[in-house]
C-alpha positions as CSV (number, residue, x, y, z in Angstrom):
1,M,-9.3,-14.3,4.3
2,G,-6.4,-14.1,1.5
3,Q,-5.3,-15.2,-1.6
4,A,-5.6,-18.8,-1.3
5,S,-9.3,-18.8,0.4
6,S,-9.8,-16.0,-3.1
7,Q,-8.8,-19.1,-5.2
8,A,-10.5,-21.5,-3.4
9,A,-13.9,-19.6,-3.6
10,S,-13.4,-19.2,-7.5
11,T,-13.4,-22.7,-8.0
12,G,-16.6,-23.4,-6.0
13,H,-20.1,-23.6,-7.5
14,S,-22.0,-23.6,-4.0
15,V,-23.5,-20.7,-2.7
16,A,-21.9,-20.5,0.3
17,K,-18.8,-19.4,-0.6
18,P,-19.9,-16.6,-2.9
19,I,-21.6,-15.3,0.2
20,G,-18.3,-15.8,2.3
21,M,-16.1,-14.2,0.0
22,L,-18.7,-11.2,-0.2
23,V,-18.6,-11.2,3.8
24,A,-14.5,-11.6,4.2
25,A,-14.1,-8.7,1.7
26,V,-16.5,-6.4,3.5
27,G,-14.4,-7.2,6.4
28,V,-10.9,-6.2,4.9
29,V,-12.2,-4.1,2.4
30,Y,-14.2,-1.5,3.7
31,G,-12.8,-1.0,6.7
32,D,-11.8,2.4,6.5
33,I,-14.7,4.2,3.8
34,G,-17.4,2.3,6.2
35,T,-15.8,4.6,9.5
36,S,-16.1,7.9,7.6
37,P,-19.4,8.6,8.4
38,L,-17.9,8.6,12.1
39,Y,-16.5,12.6,11.3
40,T,-17.3,13.3,8.1
41,L,-20.6,15.5,8.5
42,K,-19.3,16.4,12.0
43,E,-16.1,17.6,10.2
44,V,-18.2,19.9,7.3
45,F,-20.5,21.1,9.7
46,S,-18.5,21.8,13.1
47,G,-14.7,22.2,11.4
48,G,-14.7,25.8,10.6
49,Y,-16.0,26.2,7.2
50,G,-19.1,28.4,7.7
51,V,-21.5,25.8,6.2
52,P,-25.4,27.2,7.3
53,V,-26.9,24.2,8.9
54,N,-30.2,25.0,7.3
55,H,-32.3,22.9,4.6
56,D,-30.2,24.3,1.0
57,G,-26.7,23.7,3.2
58,V,-27.7,20.4,4.4
59,L,-29.3,18.9,1.3
60,G,-26.0,20.7,-1.0
61,I,-23.6,18.8,1.1
62,L,-25.3,15.7,1.1
63,A,-25.5,15.7,-2.5
64,L,-22.2,16.3,-3.0
65,I,-21.0,13.1,-1.2
66,F,-23.7,11.2,-2.5
67,W,-22.4,12.0,-6.0
68,S,-18.6,11.7,-5.1
69,L,-19.2,8.5,-3.8
70,I,-20.7,7.5,-7.3
71,W,-18.0,8.6,-9.3
72,V,-15.1,8.5,-7.6
73,V,-15.5,4.9,-6.2
74,S,-18.5,3.3,-7.9
75,I,-17.6,4.8,-11.4
76,K,-13.7,5.2,-11.1
77,Y,-12.5,2.5,-8.7
78,M,-15.0,0.1,-9.6
79,M,-15.5,-0.1,-13.3
80,F,-12.1,0.9,-14.5
81,V,-9.7,0.7,-11.7
82,L,-10.1,-2.5,-10.8
83,R,-9.9,-3.8,-13.9
84,A,-6.0,-2.8,-13.8
85,D,-5.3,-5.7,-12.2
86,N,-1.8,-6.8,-12.6
87,Q,-2.1,-10.5,-12.8
88,G,-4.9,-10.0,-10.3
89,E,-2.7,-8.0,-7.9
90,G,-3.9,-4.4,-7.5
91,G,-2.2,-1.3,-5.1
92,I,-0.3,1.4,-6.0
93,M,2.8,-0.2,-6.7
94,A,1.8,-2.8,-8.6
95,L,0.4,-0.2,-11.1
96,T,3.0,1.1,-10.8
97,A,4.9,-1.9,-12.7
98,L,2.0,-2.1,-15.2
99,A,2.0,1.6,-15.9
100,R,6.2,0.9,-16.7
101,R,5.6,-1.7,-18.8
102,A,2.5,-0.3,-20.7
103,A,5.2,2.9,-21.6
104,A,8.4,0.8,-22.2
105,G,8.6,2.7,-25.4
106,Y,8.6,6.1,-23.9
107,P,11.5,6.2,-21.8
108,K,10.4,10.2,-20.7
109,L,7.1,9.3,-20.0
110,R,8.0,5.6,-17.9
111,S,10.0,7.8,-15.7
112,L,7.4,10.1,-15.4
113,L,4.5,7.5,-13.9
114,V,7.1,5.6,-12.0
115,V,7.7,9.4,-10.3
116,C,3.8,9.7,-9.9
117,G,3.7,5.8,-8.5
118,L,6.3,6.7,-6.1
119,I,4.6,9.8,-4.7
120,G,1.6,7.9,-4.4
121,A,3.0,4.9,-2.7
122,A,4.7,7.4,0.1
123,L,1.9,9.3,0.8
124,F,-0.1,6.3,1.4
125,Y,2.3,6.0,3.9
126,G,1.2,9.1,5.5
127,D,-2.8,7.8,5.1
128,S,-1.2,4.3,7.0
129,M,-0.7,7.2,10.0
130,I,-3.5,8.8,10.1
131,T,-6.2,6.5,9.5
132,P,-5.9,4.9,13.1
133,A,-5.4,7.6,14.6
134,I,-8.7,9.6,13.8
135,S,-10.8,6.4,13.3
136,V,-10.1,5.6,16.8
137,L,-10.2,8.9,18.4
138,S,-13.8,9.2,16.4
139,A,-15.2,6.1,18.0
140,I,-14.3,6.4,21.7
141,E,-15.1,10.4,21.6
142,G,-18.6,9.2,21.5
143,L,-18.0,8.3,25.4
144,G,-17.8,12.0,25.9
145,L,-22.0,12.3,25.0
146,A,-22.5,9.0,27.3
147,F,-20.7,10.3,30.3
148,D,-20.4,14.0,31.2
149,G,-16.5,14.8,32.4
150,I,-14.9,11.9,30.2
151,D,-13.4,14.0,27.6
152,H,-10.1,14.1,29.3
153,W,-9.8,10.2,29.3
154,V,-11.0,10.0,25.0
155,V,-6.7,10.3,24.5
156,P,-5.3,8.1,26.9
157,L,-8.2,5.4,25.4
158,S,-7.6,5.6,21.9
159,L,-3.4,5.5,22.7
160,V,-4.3,2.3,24.7
161,V,-6.4,0.5,22.0
162,L,-3.8,2.0,19.2
163,V,-0.8,0.7,20.3
164,A,-2.4,-2.4,21.6
165,L,-3.2,-2.9,18.1
166,F,0.0,-2.6,17.1
167,L,1.7,-4.6,19.5
168,I,-0.3,-7.9,18.3
169,Q,0.9,-7.2,14.7
170,R,3.8,-9.3,14.7
171,H,1.5,-12.2,16.1
172,G,-0.6,-12.2,12.7
173,T,-3.8,-11.5,12.2
174,A,-5.5,-15.1,11.0
175,R,-7.2,-15.9,13.9
176,I,-9.0,-12.5,13.9
177,G,-9.0,-11.9,11.1
178,I,-12.4,-15.0,10.7
179,L,-14.3,-11.9,12.7
180,F,-13.8,-9.3,10.5
181,G,-16.4,-9.7,8.3
182,P,-19.2,-10.6,10.6
183,I,-18.4,-7.4,12.6
184,M,-18.2,-5.1,9.9
185,V,-21.3,-6.9,8.3
186,T,-23.1,-6.1,11.7
187,W,-21.3,-2.5,11.1
188,F,-22.8,-2.1,7.8
189,L,-26.5,-2.9,8.8
190,V,-26.5,-0.3,12.0
191,L,-25.3,1.9,9.2
192,G,-28.2,1.3,7.3
193,A,-30.6,0.9,10.0
194,L,-29.9,4.1,11.8
195,G,-30.0,6.1,8.9
196,V,-33.8,5.0,7.8
197,Y,-34.5,5.9,11.6
198,G,-33.2,9.5,10.6
199,I,-34.5,9.3,7.1
200,L,-38.4,8.6,8.4
201,Q,-38.2,11.9,10.8
202,H,-37.3,13.9,7.8
203,P,-38.3,12.5,4.6
204,E,-37.4,15.2,2.2
205,V,-33.9,14.9,2.6
206,L,-34.0,11.9,0.0
207,H,-34.1,15.1,-2.5
208,A,-30.6,15.4,-2.3
209,M,-30.0,12.9,-4.9
210,N,-30.6,15.3,-7.2
211,P,-27.5,16.6,-8.5
212,I,-28.9,20.4,-8.6
213,W,-28.6,20.6,-4.9
214,G,-24.7,20.0,-4.7
215,V,-24.6,22.3,-8.4
216,R,-26.9,25.0,-6.5
217,F,-24.5,24.7,-3.5
218,F,-21.6,26.0,-5.4
219,I,-23.9,28.9,-6.9
220,V,-24.7,30.2,-3.6
221,H,-21.4,29.6,-1.6
222,P,-18.7,30.4,-4.6
223,G,-16.1,30.6,-2.0
224,M,-16.9,27.8,-0.2
225,G,-17.9,25.3,-2.8
226,V,-14.1,24.0,-2.9
227,A,-13.3,24.7,0.2
228,I,-15.6,22.7,1.6
229,L,-14.5,19.9,-0.7
230,G,-11.7,19.1,1.4
231,A,-14.1,18.1,4.4
232,V,-16.1,16.4,1.4
233,V,-13.6,13.8,0.0
234,L,-13.5,12.3,4.5
235,A,-16.5,10.0,2.9
236,L,-14.2,9.0,0.5
237,T,-11.0,7.7,2.5
238,G,-10.3,4.2,1.9
239,A,-11.6,4.1,-1.8
240,E,-7.7,3.2,-2.6
241,A,-8.0,0.5,-0.5
242,L,-10.4,-1.3,-2.9
243,Y,-8.1,-1.9,-5.1
244,A,-4.9,-2.6,-2.5
245,D,-6.7,-5.0,-1.6
246,M,-8.2,-6.6,-5.1
247,G,-5.0,-9.5,-4.7
248,H,-6.7,-11.0,-1.4
249,F,-10.4,-11.5,-3.1
250,G,-10.7,-10.5,-6.5
251,R,-12.3,-7.6,-8.3
252,K,-15.8,-9.7,-7.9
253,P,-16.2,-10.0,-4.1
254,I,-15.6,-6.6,-3.7
255,A,-17.8,-5.1,-6.7
256,R,-20.6,-7.3,-5.1
257,A,-20.3,-6.2,-1.4
258,W,-20.0,-2.2,-2.7
259,F,-23.0,-2.5,-4.5
260,I,-25.1,-5.3,-2.4
261,L,-24.4,-3.8,1.3
262,V,-21.6,-1.0,1.5
263,L,-22.8,1.6,-0.7
264,P,-26.7,1.6,0.4
265,A,-25.4,1.5,4.0
266,L,-22.9,4.7,3.9
267,V,-26.0,6.3,1.7
268,L,-28.3,5.9,3.9
269,N,-26.6,6.9,7.0
270,Y,-25.1,9.9,5.5
271,F,-28.7,11.0,4.8
272,G,-30.5,9.8,8.1
273,Q,-27.4,12.3,10.2
274,G,-28.8,15.0,7.4
275,A,-32.5,14.5,8.3
276,L,-31.6,14.8,11.9
277,L,-29.4,18.2,11.1
278,L,-32.6,19.3,9.5
279,G,-34.5,19.0,12.7
280,D,-32.0,19.7,15.2
281,P,-28.9,22.1,13.8
282,E,-27.4,21.4,17.6
283,A,-27.1,17.9,16.5
284,A,-23.8,19.1,14.2
285,R,-21.3,18.4,16.5
286,N,-21.6,14.8,16.6
287,P,-24.7,13.7,14.2
288,F,-23.4,10.3,13.8
289,Y,-24.0,9.4,17.6
290,L,-26.7,12.3,18.1
291,L,-28.7,9.7,15.2
292,A,-28.7,6.7,17.6
293,P,-31.5,6.7,20.3
294,S,-30.0,7.3,24.0
295,W,-30.2,3.8,25.4
296,A,-28.1,2.3,22.1
297,L,-25.4,4.9,22.9
298,I,-22.4,2.9,24.4
299,P,-23.4,-0.2,21.9
300,L,-23.0,1.8,19.4
301,V,-19.3,3.1,20.6
302,G,-18.5,-0.3,21.1
303,L,-19.3,-1.6,17.9
304,S,-17.8,1.6,16.4
305,T,-14.6,1.2,18.4
306,L,-14.4,-2.5,16.7
307,A,-14.7,-1.4,13.4
308,T,-11.7,1.2,13.6
309,V,-9.8,-1.4,14.9
310,I,-10.5,-3.3,11.7
311,A,-10.4,-0.1,9.7
312,S,-6.9,0.3,11.1
313,Q,-5.6,-3.4,10.9
314,A,-6.6,-3.3,6.9
315,V,-4.2,-0.2,6.5
316,I,-1.3,-1.3,8.9
317,S,-1.3,-4.5,6.9
318,G,-2.1,-2.9,3.6
319,A,1.3,-0.8,4.4
320,F,3.4,-4.3,5.1
321,S,2.2,-5.6,1.5
322,L,2.9,-2.4,-0.5
323,T,6.7,-2.3,1.4
324,R,7.2,-6.1,0.2
325,Q,6.4,-4.9,-3.6
326,A,8.0,-2.2,-2.9
327,I,10.9,-4.2,-1.8
328,Q,10.7,-6.4,-4.6
329,L,10.7,-3.5,-7.4
330,G,14.3,-2.4,-6.2
331,Y,12.8,1.3,-4.5
332,I,13.2,0.5,-0.6
333,P,16.3,-1.1,1.3
334,R,15.4,-5.2,1.8
335,M,13.8,-5.9,5.1
336,H,13.1,-8.5,7.4
337,I,9.7,-10.1,6.3
338,Q,7.7,-12.7,8.8
339,H,5.3,-14.8,7.5
340,T,2.8,-15.1,10.3
341,S,1.0,-18.1,8.2
342,S,1.8,-20.9,7.0
343,A,-1.2,-21.3,4.8
344,E,-2.0,-17.5,3.8
345,Q,1.2,-16.0,1.7
346,G,-0.2,-12.7,2.0
347,Q,-0.2,-12.7,5.8
348,I,3.1,-10.9,6.8
349,Y,4.7,-8.7,9.1
350,I,7.5,-6.3,8.9
351,G,8.4,-4.7,12.0
352,A,10.0,-1.9,10.7
353,V,6.9,-0.5,9.0
354,N,5.1,-1.2,12.2
355,W,7.5,0.3,15.3
356,S,6.9,3.7,12.4
357,L,3.8,3.3,11.7
358,M,3.1,3.0,15.6
359,V,5.2,5.9,16.6
360,G,3.6,8.3,13.8
361,V,-0.1,7.4,15.3
362,V,0.6,8.2,18.9
363,L,2.6,11.5,18.0
364,L,-0.4,12.3,15.7
365,V,-3.0,11.4,18.5
366,L,-0.8,13.1,21.0
367,G,-0.4,16.4,18.9
368,F,-3.8,16.9,17.6
369,E,-6.0,15.5,20.3
370,S,-9.1,14.9,18.7
371,S,-10.6,13.5,15.5
372,G,-12.0,17.2,14.0
373,A,-8.5,18.6,14.7
374,L,-7.2,15.4,12.8
375,A,-9.5,16.2,10.0
376,S,-7.2,19.1,9.1
377,A,-4.4,16.9,8.0
378,Y,-6.3,14.7,6.7
379,G,-7.2,14.4,2.9
380,V,-4.3,15.7,1.4
381,A,-2.8,12.0,1.3
382,V,-5.7,10.6,0.4
383,T,-6.4,12.8,-2.8
384,G,-2.7,12.7,-3.3
385,T,-2.8,9.3,-4.0
386,M,-6.1,9.2,-5.9
387,L,-4.8,11.5,-8.3
388,M,-1.6,9.7,-9.0
389,T,-3.7,6.4,-9.4
390,S,-5.7,8.3,-12.0
391,I,-2.6,9.5,-14.0
392,L,-1.2,6.1,-13.9
393,V,-4.7,4.0,-15.0
394,S,-4.9,6.7,-17.2
395,A,-1.8,5.4,-19.0
396,V,-2.5,1.7,-18.9
397,I,-6.0,2.2,-20.8
398,L,-4.4,4.2,-23.7
399,L,-0.8,2.5,-23.9
400,L,-1.1,-1.4,-22.7
401,W,-5.3,-1.7,-23.6
402,K,-5.0,0.7,-26.5
403,W,-8.7,1.7,-26.0
404,P,-9.6,4.5,-28.5
405,P,-8.7,7.8,-27.0
406,V,-12.1,9.4,-28.8
407,L,-14.0,7.2,-26.0
408,A,-11.2,7.1,-23.2
409,V,-9.9,10.5,-23.0
410,P,-13.1,12.4,-21.8
411,I,-13.7,9.3,-18.8
412,L,-9.8,9.8,-17.9
413,L,-10.3,13.7,-18.2
414,G,-13.4,13.4,-15.4
415,F,-11.4,11.5,-13.4
416,V,-8.1,13.3,-13.2
417,L,-10.0,16.8,-13.2
418,V,-11.9,15.7,-10.0
419,D,-9.2,14.4,-8.0
420,G,-7.2,17.2,-8.8
421,V,-10.2,19.6,-7.6
422,Y,-10.3,17.4,-4.6
423,F,-6.8,17.7,-3.9
424,A,-6.5,21.2,-4.8
425,A,-9.1,21.8,-2.1
426,N,-7.3,19.9,0.5
427,V,-4.2,21.7,-0.7
428,P,-4.9,24.9,2.0
429,K,-4.5,22.3,4.6
430,I,-1.0,21.5,4.4
431,V,-0.8,25.5,7.0
432,Q,-3.1,23.9,9.0
433,G,-2.0,20.5,10.7
434,G,-2.1,18.8,6.9
435,A,2.1,19.4,7.0
436,F,2.7,16.0,8.8
437,P,1.3,13.5,5.8
438,V,2.7,15.8,3.2
439,I,6.6,16.1,5.2
440,A,6.2,12.4,5.7
441,G,5.4,11.7,2.0
442,I,8.3,13.7,1.0
443,A,10.7,12.4,3.1
444,L,9.8,8.7,2.2
445,F,10.3,9.7,-1.6
446,V,13.6,11.0,-1.2
447,L,14.4,7.8,0.3
448,M,12.9,5.6,-2.0
449,T,14.6,7.8,-5.2
450,T,17.7,7.6,-3.1
451,W,17.7,4.2,-2.9
452,K,16.9,3.5,-6.3
453,R,19.2,5.8,-7.7
454,G,22.1,4.7,-5.2
455,K,21.9,1.2,-6.3
456,Q,22.1,1.7,-10.1
457,L,25.0,3.8,-9.2
458,L,26.9,0.8,-6.9
459,V,26.4,-1.4,-10.0
460,D,28.1,0.7,-12.1
461,R,30.8,1.7,-10.4
462,L,31.2,-1.5,-9.8
463,D,31.3,-2.7,-13.3
464,E,34.3,0.3,-13.8
465,G,37.0,-2.5,-12.4
466,G,34.9,-5.6,-13.4
467,L,36.7,-8.4,-15.5
468,P,34.9,-9.6,-18.2
469,L,33.6,-13.2,-18.0
470,P,34.6,-15.1,-21.1
471,I,37.9,-13.4,-20.7
472,F,38.6,-14.8,-16.9
473,I,37.4,-18.3,-18.1
474,S,40.2,-17.9,-21.1
475,S,42.6,-17.6,-18.5
476,I,41.3,-20.2,-16.3
477,A,41.8,-22.6,-18.6
478,V,45.5,-21.2,-19.5
479,Q,46.8,-21.3,-16.2
480,P,43.5,-23.5,-14.1
481,P,43.7,-23.0,-10.5
482,H,43.4,-25.8,-8.0
483,R,39.8,-27.1,-8.4
484,V,38.4,-28.5,-5.1
485,Q,34.8,-30.5,-4.8
486,G,31.3,-29.0,-4.5
487,T,28.9,-25.9,-6.0
488,A,30.1,-22.6,-5.0
489,V,27.1,-19.9,-5.9
490,F,28.2,-16.2,-6.4
491,L,25.5,-13.5,-6.1
492,T,25.6,-11.1,-9.2
493,A,23.7,-8.2,-10.4
494,R,25.4,-8.6,-13.3
495,P,25.5,-12.0,-15.4
496,D,28.6,-11.3,-17.9
497,A,31.0,-9.9,-15.4
498,V,33.2,-11.6,-12.8
499,P,31.8,-11.0,-9.1
500,H,34.1,-9.0,-6.9
501,A,33.4,-12.3,-4.1
502,L,34.7,-14.9,-6.8
503,L,38.1,-12.6,-7.6
504,H,38.3,-12.3,-3.6
505,N,38.1,-15.8,-3.2
506,L,40.7,-16.9,-5.9
507,L,43.0,-14.2,-4.7
508,H,42.9,-15.1,-1.0
509,N,42.5,-19.1,-1.0
510,Q,43.8,-19.9,-4.7
511,V,41.2,-22.2,-5.3
512,L,38.1,-22.9,-7.4
513,H,35.4,-25.1,-6.9
514,E,34.1,-28.1,-9.4
515,Q,31.0,-26.3,-10.4
516,V,30.8,-22.2,-10.1
517,V,27.5,-20.7,-10.7
518,L,27.0,-17.4,-11.2
519,L,23.2,-16.3,-10.0
520,T,21.8,-13.7,-10.6
521,V,18.1,-12.7,-9.3
522,V,15.7,-10.7,-11.3
523,Y,12.5,-9.2,-10.1
524,E,9.5,-8.9,-12.9
525,D,7.0,-6.4,-13.0
526,I,4.5,-9.0,-12.5
527,P,3.2,-10.2,-9.0
528,R,4.6,-14.1,-9.4
529,V,6.5,-15.8,-12.1
530,P,5.0,-19.3,-12.7
531,P,7.8,-22.2,-11.9
532,T,8.1,-23.2,-15.4
533,R,9.8,-19.2,-15.9
534,R,11.8,-19.2,-12.9
535,F,15.3,-20.6,-14.1
536,E,18.0,-19.7,-17.3
537,V,20.9,-21.9,-16.9
538,D,23.6,-21.7,-19.1
539,S,27.2,-23.1,-19.5
540,Y,30.4,-21.3,-20.7
541,G,33.0,-24.6,-20.3
542,E,35.6,-25.2,-17.8
543,G,32.7,-25.9,-14.5
544,F,31.5,-22.1,-15.3
545,F,27.5,-21.9,-15.0
546,R,25.2,-18.8,-15.6
547,V,22.0,-19.2,-13.8
548,I,19.2,-16.3,-14.0
549,L,16.5,-16.6,-11.3
550,H,12.8,-14.7,-12.2
551,F,10.8,-13.6,-9.3
552,G,7.5,-11.6,-9.2
553,F,7.1,-8.9,-6.6
554,V,4.7,-10.9,-4.4
555,D,7.0,-14.2,-4.7
556,E,8.9,-15.4,-1.6
557,P,12.8,-15.4,-3.3
558,D,13.8,-18.5,-1.9
559,V,17.2,-18.9,-3.5
560,P,17.8,-22.8,-2.5
561,Q,13.9,-23.8,-3.2
562,A,14.5,-22.6,-7.1
563,L,17.5,-24.2,-7.7
564,K,16.0,-27.3,-7.0
565,L,14.4,-26.9,-10.1
566,C,17.6,-26.9,-12.2
567,H,17.5,-30.2,-13.2
568,L,21.5,-30.8,-15.0
569,D,23.7,-33.4,-14.9
570,D,26.4,-31.2,-14.3
571,L,24.9,-29.0,-11.9
572,D,24.4,-30.5,-8.3
573,F,23.0,-28.1,-5.5
574,S,22.5,-30.2,-2.5
575,P,22.8,-28.4,0.3
576,M,26.2,-29.8,2.2
577,R,27.8,-29.5,-1.4
578,T,27.0,-26.0,-1.8
579,T,28.5,-22.7,-0.8
580,Y,26.8,-19.5,-1.4
581,F,29.4,-16.4,-1.6
582,L,28.1,-12.9,-1.0
583,S,29.5,-9.8,-1.4
584,R,29.0,-6.7,1.2
585,E,29.3,-3.0,0.1
586,T,30.7,-0.4,2.1
587,V,30.3,3.1,0.5
588,I,31.9,5.6,0.9
589,A,30.7,9.3,-0.4
590,S,33.1,10.5,-2.7
591,K,33.2,13.9,-5.0
592,L,32.6,11.5,-8.2
593,E,29.7,12.5,-10.2
594,G,26.3,10.7,-9.0
595,M,24.3,12.5,-6.6
596,A,25.0,15.0,-4.0
597,R,26.9,14.4,-0.7
598,W,23.9,14.2,0.9
599,R,22.0,11.7,-0.5
600,E,25.0,9.6,-1.0
601,A,25.9,9.7,2.8
602,L,22.3,8.7,3.1
603,F,22.3,5.2,0.7
604,A,25.4,4.1,2.5
605,F,23.0,4.4,5.7
606,M,20.6,2.7,4.3
607,L,23.0,0.0,2.9
608,Q,24.2,-0.6,6.0
609,N,21.1,-1.2,7.8
610,A,19.7,-3.2,5.1
611,N,18.7,-6.8,5.7
612,G,21.3,-8.9,4.0
613,N,20.9,-11.1,1.0
614,L,21.8,-14.3,3.9
615,R,18.2,-14.1,5.2
616,F,16.6,-12.0,2.3
617,F,17.4,-15.1,-0.1
618,N,16.3,-17.7,2.7
619,L,19.9,-19.1,2.9
620,P,21.6,-21.7,4.8
621,L,23.4,-20.0,7.3
622,N,26.0,-22.8,7.8
623,R,26.9,-22.7,4.2
624,V,27.8,-18.6,3.8
625,I,30.5,-16.8,2.8
626,E,30.5,-13.4,3.1
627,L,33.3,-10.9,1.2
628,G,33.8,-6.7,2.0
629,T,34.8,-4.5,-0.6
630,Q,34.6,-0.7,-0.7
631,V,33.6,1.4,-3.4
632,E,33.9,4.8,-3.5
633,M,30.4,6.7,-4.8
């Protein structure tokens, strides 16, 4: 269900392949937003907002939900955001790279857009913790309706399911992934069937498709109107996943799945729950499960649990993909990335992210103990990320696509205004339990900005004592040292200066290899760099060469494999003749101008614990020499 299958589907003409892509997209992309009916109306009418469970209240809320799905998902994401793909890749970091390229001629705007992207990415991680917790809790809470006295087992059972989910991540999801699509298709069909069952009892609920009911709700309840959007937005959770998973399927399968299956099923189910509330206001305690016939309750709990596990899996996989993109773009320290599938490049596992998310999810379940309590923390991260996406896509549409402002600005202002109102409605949640995703987001934002700034300062400090390469080569020609056979590859961030590892090796060992390659790895603001543009090679004479390797932010940075493409008679990169020299810097916090002392100490800690170049660039273990140096920040 990854990129390879997407490409295969795009080249075929049979009916089976498009249908298979649609089913796969339903399984991977729509798990999060597809499980929102479990808790949205329950939170609206039982969450302490004071919404009256009467005819006007129910129709007003349903109108808000319906038109939110139309405006935010159907129009904003499907018609605009999904078109802002970065060579087919989506997600907040891919969009940030695109916006950064669009604002290349405006440095201050470019920096502001990068900050917006980092805020959105940081909040996404907070969402990645809350989604599994609230989804699984809300599913298992249905057991309390089927069995008396089982409520105290909800939290332990939820923890068992969630911990098991995180434990299997390292084994990959390829085997169970083939079941995601059929299960989620079944889930949406059941949602629609339950909705039709409820609507038939009270067909007048369909009047809520008229937006007047939403406007009337705001007029009748002016104080409650904006606040209730903090609960209504729960129906939109997972909208960002539509964009984040675009690289796996492409825009068309995701859009078709939304309009053909997902949107109708969601609308039918929400309206069915609303019809139930019109006939029985007491059902507000759990309208999703009480909508089902009593005989179907236990099977529905089982199906709900499977659906929420799939939704959680999609969010966790999204966090892995986002982390890899952030690493390649230089905003997160390098981590060990394990590929769990030999066929699908997008199926990866990052242990540090997995265990951090698991700890956060377990703490959330233990701290909040119910989906209703967790709903108070939900929404801040989601709406914050959605707002940042609207800002970034606005920059892309106006600066990169150069759409006429007369046409584009009113629509883009509508996106930003709606997302801004939803975000404002969720701000009070910060003091009601919503501080967790905000604190997590702030911490991650500080880490990302500290790492980016620290790496730039480190390069600047190393440059201060750097020796220009032409001068060094001239001195070698005048006083040639002893040359030994083979090729020495020195990794350096600056191709025009002599690497410290090269100077240390010459100083201590008094030798140079026959071929000396100064290798710089550059990451582009695009997902993938074709092999024809992978490398640049320049010869400086005296056996010195400069090689620049270009990678995209989802490319696998396999340096030995890439160097095989450098077909030059003077260069020999055969494994037994090539030695890689790496420099490991130890940062010492000082009073030099740069960052605050605490940020310098934080950067030094991250640098010390970051995954080294050896594993990250897939260098051969027995052909690497590492030389250390101390740098004052």
